[in-house]
N, C-alpha and C positions, 0 to 999 in steps of 0.2 A: 567478413574481412575481405577487402578489395585487393586486387593485384597492384604492384607498384606502377605509378603513372608518371610519365616524364613529358615536359614541353621544353624544348631547347630554346634558350633565349637568343634573340638576334643580337648582332653587334659584333665588334672586333674581338672582344674578350672570348666570346664563344668560338668564333672562327679560329682563334689561335690555339685552342686547347686541343691536345691530342685526343683522338676519338676514343682510344682505349681508356683514358681517364674519365671521359664523360660516361662511358658505359659502366665504369666501376661503382659510381655513386648510386645509391638506391634507397628508397624509404617506403614504408607501408604504414598508413594510418591504422592504429589499433583501437583507440577510444578516446572519449573526452567526457569530462564532467562539468556541467554548467547549468546553473538554475534557469528555468524558462521564463521566469518573470523577475524583473529588477526595478528598483526605484531609481529615478533619475538622480545622478550625483552621487549615489552610494556605491561603496567599493565592495566587490565580491571576488572571492578566491575561486579560480577555475583551474582546470588541468587539461592537458592534451597529451596523449601518449602515442609514440611512433616507435617502430622497429627498424633498425638499420638493416636493410636487405641488400646492401651493396658490399663492396670489398674494401672500402676506404673507412678510415676512423673519422667520426664526426668531432670537430673541435670548435671551441668558442671563437666567434667572429666569422667562421666560414659557413657553418650550418645552423640555421635559424628557423624559428617559426615565423611565417609571414601572413598578415591579414588577408583574407580572401572575401569575395562576394560583397562588393567588388574588390578587385585586386589592389592591394597596397592601401587600403583605407585605414583612417585614423580614428574611427568612431569609438574604439576602445581606450583612446588616450595615447596610443602608439601603434606603429605598424610592424614592429619586429620584436621577437623574444629571443634573447641569446641563451646559449648554454652558459652556465656559470664558469668564470675563469678557472682553468685548470681541469674542468671536467671533459673527458673524452668518451665517446660512445663507440665501442668496438663493433665490428660486423656481427650480425646475429643478435646483438644486445638490444634491449628495450629500454627507452628513456621516457619519463614523464615530466614535461614541462609544467610547473605549477606557478601561477602568477596571479596578480590582482588586476581586475579591470573595472571600469566605471563608465557609463554613458552620461556625459554631462550635457550634450547638446542634442535635442531630438531631431534637429534638422539633418543630422547625419544618417538617420534611419528612415524607414519607409512608413508612410501612412497606412492605417488599417481602417476596417469598417467602424471602429470605435474613435471618435474625434479626440479623445483624451489619451489614446494609447498609440504608441509607435512600435514597429516591428524591426528588430536589429538582427541581422543574420550573423551568427557566431560561427566563424569558419577559419581555421588556421592551417595553412599548408606548410610543408617542409621544403625549405629552399636552400640550395647551395648558392650562397650569395654571389652575384655577378656571373653565374653560370647557367643554372636551370632550376626550375621547380621540380622536385622529386615526387611529390604527392599533393594534390590540392586540399586534402582533408575533407571533412563532411560538415554540412551546415546544420545548425540547430537554430530555430527561430526563438528569439528572446523578446517577450513583450515588455515594454518599458513605459513607465508613467510616473506621475507626481503622486507623493503620499505625504502631504505637509503635516508638521507637528501642530496639533490643536489642543485646546483645553476644554474639557467637558464642563458644561453648565449643570450637570447632574452627576456629580461624583458618587461612586458607590457608597452606599449607606453601611455596608459590612463587607468583609472579605468573602471570597467564595468558599463554599464548603469544601473541606479537605477530602481527598480520596486516597485510596490505596493504589499506588503506581502499578502493581502487579496485575490489577484487574484490567488494565489496558494493554497488556502485552499481546503479541501476536497469537499466542496459544489461548489466551483467555478472552479475547474480545473479537467476535466474528459477527458482523452485522450487515444489514441491507437497508436501503431506503425504499419506502413503500409510497406510491402515489399513483393516482388513476389518470392524471392529466399532466400535460406540460404547458409552459407558458405559451407555446406555439399552437396549442389545440384549443385553448379556452377562449374561443372567439367571442362568446357572449358574456364572458366573466361570470359564469355559474360556479362560484367558488366552492359551493358544497359538493360539486362533482369531483373535486380533488381527493375526497376522502373515500376509501374503499368501504364497502358494506356487504352484508349477506354472504353469498357464495363466493364473492371475490376475497373476502376476509379468510374464509376457510382455505381457499386455494393458497393464499399468501402464507398463512400460518403453517399449513401442512408442509409446504415447500421448505420454509424456514427451518422447521424441525428436521426434515429429511436431509437438508444440506449441513446440519450441525451448526446453524447459526444460533446465537443467543441474544442478539439486540436487534431491534427494528427502530428505524427512525422515520417519523411521519410529520409532514408539515400541516399545520392547521391555519387556515386563512381566518383572520379574526374579523367579524362583521363590524362595520363603522356605525357611528351614531346615526348617520343619515345615508342609508343605502340609496343608490341611484346611479345615473350615468357618471362616468369618470369626469371629475371637475377640471382636470388638467389636460384635457384631450388635445392631442398634438396631430392635427391631420397631415402635417407634412413629415412625420416620423414614419419611416418605412416599417419600423418594428410593431407599430400599432395595427398593421394589416392582419396580425395574428391574435393580438390580445385585446379583448373588449372591442372587437372589430366593428361593431355597429354602435356608434355613440347614441343612438336613439333608444337602445335597449337598456333596461335597468340591470345593474350588475347582479343582483341577488334575486331576480325574477319579480314576481308580483308582491312578495312580501316587503313592507317598508318599515316594520317594527324591529329595531335592532335587537331587542331582548328576545323576541320570538326567534330570530335568526340564530342568536347565540345559543338558545336552547336546542334548536335543530342540529347545529354543529356538535354540541356536547353529547347529544344522543348518539350521533355517529361515532364519535370518539370513544364514548362509553362502550359501545358494542365491540369495537376493536380492542380496547384495553382488556376487557373481560376475557375475550378469547385468547389473547396473548398470555394473560395470566394463567389461564387453565392449561396452556401448553408449556408453561415454564419459561416464557420469553420475557425480556425487559424491553421497555420502550422509551425512546427519547422523543419528547414532543416539542416540535419547532413552533414557536410563536411567530406567525408571519402575517403579511397583509399591510405592513407599514414600512416606512423607511426614514423620512425625516421627522423632526419633532412635531412641528405644527404646520407642515406643508406637504403636498402630494409630490410624488416622484414616480413617473411611469404610471402604472394603474394603481400603485400602492398609496395608501392614505398616510397621514401623519399619526404619530403616536397618540396624541391627545384624542384623535377620533376613534381609536380602537381601544382605549384604556379600560373602558367599563367591560367590554366583552372579554378582554384578556383577564381582568380581575375575576370574573365568573369562571372562566376556564381553569385558572390556577387553583381557585378555591375548591373546585369540583374534584380535581384529580391529584391534589397534593398528598392525599393519603392513600392513593390507589397502589396496590401491591406491585402492579406491573410497571409503575413509573420508575425509570433509572435516572433520568436528568431532564432539565429544560434546556433546549437550544434557544437562545434569546432571539435570534433572527437568522434566517437563511441568506448568506451572501449580502449582507446589508450595504457595504461600501462598493463591492463589485457590481451589483445591480445598478446602483446609483451612477457609477462611472460608465458602465456599459450602455446605459439608457441616457447618457448625456445630461445628467442632472448635477454634475459636479463642475462648477464654473469659478468657484472661489473658495478660500479657506473657510469662509463662513458656511458654505454648503457642506463641507466635511464635518464641521463642528455640529451642524444641525443633525446629521446622521448619527454621529457619536452621542449626542445628547439624547436622541430618540432611544437608541439601544441601551444606553446606561439607565435611562428611566424605566425601560421594560425590565432590566435587571433588578432595579430597586423595587419595582412592584412584585417581582417574584420573591425577592429576599424578604420583603415585609410580610408576605403570606406563607413562605415556605423556608424554614431555616434548616432543612434536613437534606434536601436533594441538591446534587451538584449542578453546575451551570456550565455552558459552553457556547461558543458562537461559530457556527460553520461558515467561515469566510473562505473566499475562492482564491485569492492571489496573495502571494507571500508578502510583498510590501505592505499590505493592508492588515496583516495579522496583529501588528503592534498595538492597534487601537483597543483590542479585546483581552490583552493579557491580564489586566487587573480585575476582570469580571469572570474569568474562566477557571473552573476547577480542573478541567483538563482541555487540551486543545483538540480541535476536530477540523483542521483545515481541508479544503478540497483540492484534489490534485488531478487535473485532466491533462494527458500528454498526447499530442497529436500523432496519429499513425494511421496508415491506410493500406488496404489490401492491394491497391493499385501500385504500390511501391513496397515490395516485400522487405526491402532494407530499412523501411521506416520504423520497423520494431526495434531497431537499434536505439531510437530515441528514448525509449523506456530506460535502457541502460545509461544513456548519456545524462538524462535529466533527473531521474528519480532520487538517486543518492544525493545529488547536489541540492535538490529542492528540500529533501528531508533535513539536510544539514542547516540550510537557511531557516527552515521552519523552527528548528530547535533553537537556533540563535535568536530568532525574534521572540520566542516565548521563554527562553531560558532552559537549560538542559534538565532542571529538575521537574518541570511540568510534564505529566503524562501526556502522550500525544498519539492520536489514532487519525487515520485518513478518513474523514467524514463522508467524502463522495470520491469515487473514481469509476471509470467504465470506458467502454468502446461501443460506438453505434454503427460500426462498419456493417454493410449489408452481407459480408461473408461471415457466417457463423464460426467457421474454423479459424479465420483470422482473429476474430474476437476471443476465441479460446486461447490462441497463442499469445495475444496481448495480456489476457488475465494471468496466464502462466508467468510471464516475465514480471508483470507488476507485482503479483503476490509473492514470487520469489524474492524480490527486492525488499518487500515488507518482512519476509521471514528473516532475511539477513539483518535488517535494521530492528527487528523485534517490535514492530508496530502493528496494532490492531487496525481493523478496517471496517467500513460500511460501504458495500458496493452499491453502485447506481445501475439498475434498480431491480427490485423484485415486484413485478406487477403484471397481472394478466390483461391489463387494458390494452386494446389496440393502439391507443395513443402513446404508449410507452414502449412499443416493440423495438424501436431502434436500440435502446439501451437495455431493456429488460433481459434477464437471464432465464425467463420462463415464457412460454408461448401463451396465447389466449385460452388454450385448453388446460393450461396449468402444468405442461410438460417442460422438463428442464432442457434448456438448449445446451450445446457443448460447453459454453463457458460456466453455465450453472452446474453441469456434471463435473467439471474440473473442480470447482469449489466444493462439491460434495465429496469427491475423492480426496481432496486435501485434508478433510477432517481426520483421515486415517494416516496421514504421512508421519506424525510423531510415533505412533505405535509401531509402524513398519520400520522406521529408523531404529527403535528400540530392539526389534527383532533381529535387524541386520547386525547391530552392534554386539548383541548377545550371542548369535550364532556364528558370524563370520568376522567380526571385529573391525569392520570398516564401514564408512558411510555408504548408503545405498546410492547406486547410480540413478540418474533421472528417470530413465526408462523403467528400470526395475522397481523403483519406488512408486511410480504412477501405476504400473501394472499390478503390483502387489495390492496397492490401495484400492484399485478397481475391482479386484477379486473379493476383498473384504466388504467393499460397498455392496456388491452383488449378494454376498452371503448375508449381510445385515438385512437387505431387502426380502431375501428368501425367508429368513427367519421371521421377519415381521409378518409375512403372509401366512405363517404358521402359529401366530400369536406369541412369538418369542421376541426378546430384545437382545441385541448384541452391542454393547457399548464400546467405544474405541479406547479400550484400556487392555493392558496385559492380563490383569486379573480376569477380565471377561473372556479373553481368548483362552486363558488357561482353563476356565470352567467349561468352555465349549469344545475343547480339544477332543474329549471322549465321544461326544454325541454328534459332532459335525464333520462328516468325512471330507468335506471340501477343505475345511480349516486344517484338518490333520495332514492332508496332502501338501498343503502350502508350507506348514511348519516342517514336515518331514523332508520336504525338498531342500530346505536350508541345512538340515541335520545331515543329509546325505552328500552335500557338496564337498568338493575338494578344499574349499576355503575353510570349511568347518574342521576338516581333519588336520589342517595346518595348526590349529589352535587347541584341539582337544584329543584325548585318547580315552574314549568312552569305555573301552574294555577293561581299564584299570580304574575301578569305581572311585576309590579314595582320591586318586590323582585327578580324576574327572571333576569331582566336586571342588577340589582346590583350585583347579584351572577356571572353573566357572566363577568362583568368588573372585579370583584375580582379575578376570576379564570384566565382570560386571561392576565390582565394587572397589577394585584397586587396593585390595587387602588380602591377607591371609584368612582362610577360613578358621572361625573359632572351633574349639573341640566340639562343643555342643551341636553347633550347626553342621560340622562335618559328619558327625555320627547320625544326626537326624536324617540328613538327606541321603547318606550312603545306606542306611537301613531302609529308607523308603524305596530306593532303587533295588537293593538286593532282596528285600523280603516283603515289601508292601505293594509291588506292582507298578511303581512309578517307571514308566518307560524312559529309556535313556534319551530318546528323541524329544521327549517332553521336559525333561529335567531341567534344561536351561530355562525354558519358559516359566516353569513352576518356581524355580528359585528366584528368578528376576522378579515375578509378580509378587512373591512373598516378601522380597526385600523391600519393594516399593510401599508395601502395606504395613510393614513393621513400624510401630509407633515408639519404640525404644530409642535411646539416645543413638546407639549404634545403627539402628534401623534408619533413623533420619539422616544420619551421615552416609549411609549406603544409598539411600534414595537421592540424596543430593548429588553423590558421584555419578549415579546412573543418569539422572536428569540432566546434569551439566554435559555429560558425554552426548547425550541425545540432541541437546541444543546446538553443540558445536557441529555434530554430524549434519543436523538439518541445515544450518547456515552454510556448510560446505556444499552440500548438494544444491542448495538454492543458488549458490554462487556460480554453478556450472551453467550459466544462463545464456550461452551462445551455442550454436552447433559445433563450432570449433572446440569449445571447452568440453562439451560432452563427449566429443570424439577422443579427447585426450584421456578421459577416465574410463579406459577400457583395457588396460594392460596389467601385467603383474607388477610393474613399477607404480601404477595407479593404486593398486591394493596396498603396496608397501607405503605409499605416501599417505594413504588414508589412515592406515594403522598407526604410522608415526605421529600423525597429528593428534590422534586421540590418546596416545600412550601416556601423556602427562596430565590428562584431565582427571582430577579426583574431586573430593567434596569441598576442597579449599581452593580450587582453581580460580584464578582471576579472569573471569569471562571477558573483561574489557580488553584483554590482551589478544584475544583470539581472532577478531576480524583481520588484524595484520598477519597473523600466522596463516590464516585461511588464504589470504591474498598471495602471500608468499609461497605457499604449497602449491597453489594452482598455477602461479607464474612459473614455478620451476618445472611442474609437471608438463605444462603446455608450451614451454619455451617462449613464453610472452615477454 
């Protein structure tokens, strides 16, 4: 958060004002929410939040938002946003301006390196009209372009396969993209080099398991009918300096038989899929290497040219146990836009026809597995709604260690982008982020970026596939592992986050409030280290309360962690362990939001009194047993506990700025956390809690 900023306006009006009155007005920018990609002419809802840090009340007509960068521009359709009539913002209060914007004329924005894309700076300051600018606001770059309505010439032959939405939640879908090359490294178009093999596969698989991932996404470049030099070579296109850089070289090496190349690709994919299956991982296979229906774009062929090899690949792996889904194409329209292949509505229609044709090829061969399309920009998602079992859009947000405040852009953009993605697909479609990442040279900055990004996905309850998990030197910008297979700081964070849910459950059980971010990550780090130590001894520690309960007696490090919660002052505020029956009743009330039944009370009290169940372990043991109970009451108890943990996780993840973290460190913070969770039971309406969490944090932090 920045300090209030003032620039005094020149002119008679400013000179006539009393200096004390000028000094009394003040404003500080707090946050904003704006999608970072927009379609020309389409309306989007945005918001900008300011705090009144002066001593005067803001009133309609006098205090307004004003467009900046450049000052007083009208690119969004207007240059001022008023307070609603009758609304006043008192000193110390926070107000969020919510309004609709649209970019209708690209000439009002700036050119980018992509000919079809313009960049529009979204920045709104707070102005005391006719007097002074109180705060200039913060800019977010919004990329804007056309996305015309087109009709597919290859409409889907069948609807996409239905899926269970819960399988794509933040807790259940944790994935990574695997690739050995990037488009900037494949200078000779050796497309088989994109696929990992041998020791590289082992490194990827072992790290995926160690990080607690359960899904891997891998692109497969499909061999064309006639391999050779790119037929649409564009010598004046600067981007070809990296891809297929030598037009005299054959794309697939000396081999000219497409069927032979297809078998080589299948052999590599087979090795990867078999090892993934042995490790209990699922794989999304991306069908790539084409863009338009019967014409080339960039180095990619037309669908017609790769149809035979796609057919062979689909038939080979449609029954493989590791296959989770087919990704029909990686960023089909964004690649075409980025590489200047989109000059008419017919070009868009050709890409849509190609992707729909590939979908139809998949559905004609495989009626079981889901489909998705990993598209990159929000306005382009609408083209793939009718062929997607689940959505997997890509979301890259610009931030750089050269500007530490740029991490704010994750907060500003992510929630708005997720909202627009859901609007494009419809709220009923499951959605995961199919790609995200940071390629900053500072590993610690990348970890901080991952922390904010993943916190946002926790709040939104969305699964993810990070970019990328690769030991290749060509992927080191984005990869979370080194060429030696060691986890970088961002990868270590992902690994620790596997333990976040169980740590929240421990906090809720023992102290009754959500974990603070530092405590959550520190406790998770200790459990990560313990799990690694146990693996070295041939033992396995799963991230569940039941596993922790079983390990309590045999692992001194775990006992010390749990006993630390038991011995805390916060624990004693909730429990009286010296009065055993009352202690058990308190545990039931805290964990399951109900009175202990007579049988349960006697069972657990007897275990404590006569069977050696330590009082420090009792909370853990009762919680673990409640989650495992398959009875009707047990399922209700588990639902109550899981709902509490979900709310707690979202609360902690919402403490996503240094200022918010600092707020959550007092007795008032403990009370606020407990108050938030007090009403969460097995029937709690989870849709109501995002607003409750925001209100709790706003009150706690005086935002």
